[in-house]
C-alpha positions in Angstrom: 47.8 9.1 -156.0 47.2 10.8 -159.4 49.9 10.5 -162.1 50.3 11.6 -165.6 48.9 9.1 -168.2 46.4 7.6 -165.8 42.9 6.9 -167.0 40.4 7.8 -164.3 36.6 8.0 -164.0 35.5 11.6 -163.4 32.1 13.3 -163.1 32.2 15.8 -165.9 29.8 18.7 -165.3 27.0 19.0 -167.8 26.3 22.2 -169.7 23.1 22.7 -167.8 25.1 22.8 -164.5 23.7 19.4 -163.4 26.0 16.8 -161.9 27.4 14.7 -164.7 27.9 10.9 -165.0 31.2 9.2 -164.4 33.2 9.3 -167.6 36.7 8.2 -168.4 39.4 10.9 -168.6 43.1 11.0 -169.2 45.3 12.8 -166.7 47.7 15.1 -168.6 49.7 17.3 -166.3 49.6 18.7 -162.8 49.2 22.5 -162.8 51.7 24.7 -161.0 50.6 25.9 -157.6 49.7 24.6 -154.2 46.1 23.3 -155.0 46.8 19.8 -156.6 44.9 20.7 -159.7 45.3 18.6 -162.9 44.7 19.2 -166.6 42.6 16.3 -168.1 41.1 15.1 -171.4 37.7 13.6 -171.7 37.6 10.2 -173.3 34.6 9.3 -175.5 33.4 6.2 -177.2 31.6 8.4 -179.9 34.4 7.8 -182.4 32.2 9.3 -185.2 33.0 12.7 -183.6 36.8 12.2 -184.0 38.6 15.4 -185.2 41.7 13.9 -186.9 43.9 17.0 -186.4 43.0 17.3 -182.7 41.7 14.0 -181.1 43.5 10.7 -180.6 41.9 7.4 -181.5 42.5 4.5 -179.0 41.8 1.4 -181.0 41.7 -2.3 -179.8 44.8 -2.9 -182.0 46.9 -0.5 -179.8 49.6 -2.3 -177.8 48.2 -1.1 -174.5 44.5 -1.0 -175.2 43.7 -3.8 -172.8 45.9 -2.1 -170.1 44.0 1.1 -170.6 40.8 -0.4 -169.1 38.7 0.9 -171.9 36.1 -1.5 -173.2 35.4 -0.1 -176.7 37.3 2.0 -179.3 37.5 5.5 -177.9 38.9 9.0 -178.6 40.8 11.3 -176.4 39.0 14.6 -176.8 41.5 17.5 -176.8 38.9 20.3 -177.3 37.7 22.0 -174.1 40.2 20.6 -171.6 38.7 20.7 -168.1 40.5 20.9 -164.8 40.5 18.2 -162.1 40.6 20.1 -158.9 41.6 18.6 -155.6 38.0 18.8 -154.3 36.7 16.5 -157.1 36.4 12.9 -156.5 37.5 10.3 -159.0 38.0 6.7 -159.5 41.5 5.5 -160.5 41.4 3.2 -163.4 44.6 2.4 -165.3 47.3 4.0 -167.3 48.3 4.7 -170.9 52.0 4.8 -171.8 53.5 8.2 -172.5 53.8 7.5 -176.2 50.0 7.2 -176.4 49.2 10.7 -175.0 52.1 12.7 -176.3 51.6 13.6 -179.9 
């Protein structure tokens, strides 16, 4: 079952239309309608690409970093939010607390 705040592994499509690699993503909200589609944020370990006014840093010092399942400092990338549609497969991972993804 998908829930808000979960971190999942998702195959993000590449810009060249090729199938992407499994990458971590944060589940934000279920979209209205009957299709079980979700708004998600990509999570990246390329913290040098952090946009302070837009992205959120997840550092090892955070109280729930270990619970998140992430292995290295990462950023929640708010630019270019993709949709997780019911037909996509994903791997459930763990969960961030609401305080971590509401800003």
